[in-house]
C-alpha positions in Angstrom: -3.5 70.8 33.4 -4.1 67.1 33.2 -5.9 64.9 31.1 -7.3 61.1 31.7 -7.4 58.3 29.4 -7.9 54.7 28.7 -5.9 52.1 27.7 -6.4 48.7 26.0 -6.4 47.0 29.3 -9.2 49.3 30.5 -6.7 51.1 32.7 -7.1 54.7 33.4 -4.1 56.8 32.8 -4.2 60.5 34.2 -1.1 62.6 32.1 0.4 66.1 33.3 3.4 68.1 32.8 6.8 68.2 35.2 9.3 70.2 35.0 12.8 69.2 35.7 14.9 67.9 38.7 14.1 69.9 42.0 11.2 71.7 40.1 13.3 73.7 37.5 11.7 74.3 34.1 14.7 73.0 32.5 12.9 69.8 30.8 9.4 69.6 29.9 8.4 65.7 30.7 4.9 64.6 30.6 4.2 62.1 33.5 1.7 59.4 33.3 0.0 58.0 36.4 -2.5 54.9 36.4 -5.0 56.0 38.8 -6.6 52.6 38.4 -3.7 50.6 39.8 -1.6 52.3 41.6 0.7 49.4 42.0 2.1 50.3 38.9 5.3 52.5 38.4 4.7 56.0 37.5 6.0 56.3 33.9 7.6 59.7 31.7 8.2 61.1 28.4 10.6 64.1 27.6 8.0 66.2 25.8 10.9 69.3 24.9 11.1 72.8 25.8 9.6 73.0 29.3 6.8 72.3 31.3 4.6 74.5 29.6 5.3 73.3 26.0 4.3 70.0 27.7 1.2 71.0 29.1 0.1 72.3 25.7 1.0 69.2 24.0 -1.6 67.4 26.9 -3.8 70.0 26.2 -4.0 69.4 22.2 -3.4 65.8 21.9 -6.2 63.1 21.3 -6.6 60.1 23.4 -4.9 57.8 20.8 -1.7 59.9 20.6 -1.6 60.0 24.8 -1.8 56.0 24.7 1.2 56.0 21.8 3.6 58.3 24.3 2.4 56.6 27.1 3.9 53.2 25.1 7.0 55.0 24.3 7.6 56.3 28.1 9.6 55.1 30.3 9.2 53.9 34.1 10.3 56.4 36.7 12.8 54.9 39.1 
């Protein structure tokens, strides 16, 4: 389950859930990927629980909440 939203610079971001390292479902993360400027590094935030919890957060979140999470996220290195 992914959801797209737009930031204040008119960039479109996609938010999607991701599990832990090597595909294990240890940590629910929300990953943010810019679809309009692929030069920007993807970002993530820990949503707690597992990837199913992260999917529920994304599904229920309004675009303004996703934007808040994007601002609080860290670059994926």
